[in-house]
Every structure is written in C-alpha cells, then in structure tokens.
N, C-alpha and C positions, 0 to 999 in steps of 0.2 A: 351717615348715621344708620343706614339700613343694612349694613354688613352684607352688601350684595355678593361679594365673592363667596362668602360662607353660605348664604341662603340659596345661591344658584346650584350648589352641590347637594343641598338637603332634599330628601325625598319625603313624600307623604308618609311612607312606612316608618321613616325615622322620626318624623314629627309626632307620631302617635305612639312612640316607643316609651318604655319605662325610663330610659336614659334621658330623653328629651323632657319628659315630665318632671324628673328630678331637677334638671337644670332650670326649667321654667319655674318650678316651685321654689328653688333657691333664690331666683331673681324676685319672686313675689315676697319672700321673707325679707329681702333687702329693701323692698318698697315699704314694708311695714316698719322696719327699723329706722329707715330714713325719715319716714313721716313722724315717728315718735321723736326723733332727734330734732326735726324742724319745728315741732310743736313744743320743744324744750321740755319733754318729759324726763330726759336725763341730760346731763351736761358733761362736757369734756373738762377734766381738771386742768385748766390752763396753768402753765408755769410748773407743771409737775416734772420732776426729774426722773421719775420711774420709767424704765426702758420699755417694759412689756405693754403697759397701757398705751404708750405713744406708738408702738409698733402696731398694736391692734387697731387703733384709730386710723393709722396710716393705711393699713390694709383695707379697712372699711371705706376710707376716702377714695381708694383706687377702684375697688370692686363695685361700689354703688353706681357710679355713672355707667360703667360697662354693663352691669346687670340691668339697669333701666333701659339702656339701648337694646340689649339682647332681648329682653321681654317685649318691648314695644315692636321691634322689627320682626321678632319671631311670631307674634300674634298676628301682625299684618300678613306675613307670608302664609301662615296657616289659614287665614281667612281667604286669601287668594286661591290656595290649593283646594279649600273646601268649596269655594264657588265654582271652580272648574269641575270638581268631582260631581257635585249635585246638579249643577246647571240651572237650578231654579232660583228665583229672586223673591224671597218671602219677606214679610215684615220683620222677622227675627234677624235675618241677614242684614237688612238695611239698618236696624237698630245697632247691630254689632259693628257695622262699618262706621256709623256715627260715633259710637263710643270709642272706637279705636282712633278716629281722627281727632276728636275734640277732647277726649278725656286724658290724653297723654298716658303716663304710666298707671294712673288709677283706672282709666278706661281699659287698658291692657290687663290689669289685675282682675277687674270685673269680668272681662271676656274670658280670662283663664278659668275662673270658677264657674261661669254660667255656660260657656260654649265648649271650651277646649277639654276640660276634665271629663264631662259626660261622654263626649265623642271618643276620647282616648280610652276611657274605661270600657265602652262598648266594643271598640275595635280590639283592644287587648284581650278582653274576655272571649270574643268570638274567635280570634286567632288561637288562643290557648286551648279552647275546646276543640277546635279543628285539628290541632296537633295531636291531641290524645285519642281522637277517633280513628285516625289513619292507621 
C-alpha cells in the first residue's frame, strides 16, 4: 500500500515541486469526488447503455483507489522527510502524525492543506527568488 519502490526514489526536492503538488492536488480532488459519491450526492445511472458515462465511471473507479493510496503514502513519506530535515518533535508534528495514522485519506487531505501546501509554497518561493538573484 505504501508504494515503497516509488517513494524510495523520491527526494525532498521533488516532494515540494510543482509537479508533486499537482499530483497530490489531483488525489485530493478525487477524495472530494469519492466522498460526494459515497454520500450519494450524485448517482451512477445504472443500466445505462451510453458508452461515455460508463467509460468515465470506470476510469473514476480505477483512479480513485490509486489516488487515495498515492495521497496517503505520499503524505506519510513527506512527514518522514520533514521529520528528518527539521529534527525537532513539536506538538504540530505529533498532531500531523496522528491525523495521518487515524484519519486515512481525510487525515492525509487535512495534512495536505495544513502542512504540505504551506511548506511547498515557502520552499518554491524561496527557490524561485534564489534563481532570479544569481
């Protein structure tokens, strides 16, 4: 479940890149759509013979579990990398670890918005300013 082969090759620099942020953001969007579906906000037209809605629902059915696993394991890996980089153990980090462990994909979604995005924006802004100064 943790995509170990993929995450062993991921670096912190990639984790805070625009590309990674877009992929994690797409996974978060899948979480919202999946939740709306599970709450029955919209329904699949069963017995429909239309090809395109069936293809789209099939793609959604394949991407959603992959996206949920990608988001959850990616936020776990980012937390591990962040803990190694900072070295301190604050209350925020302990809360983040508990949210990731017990919150499943909603914990990872909250972690994405509360911890990952601010760090990613700070790092991306700092690196882009450094590139223009040189």
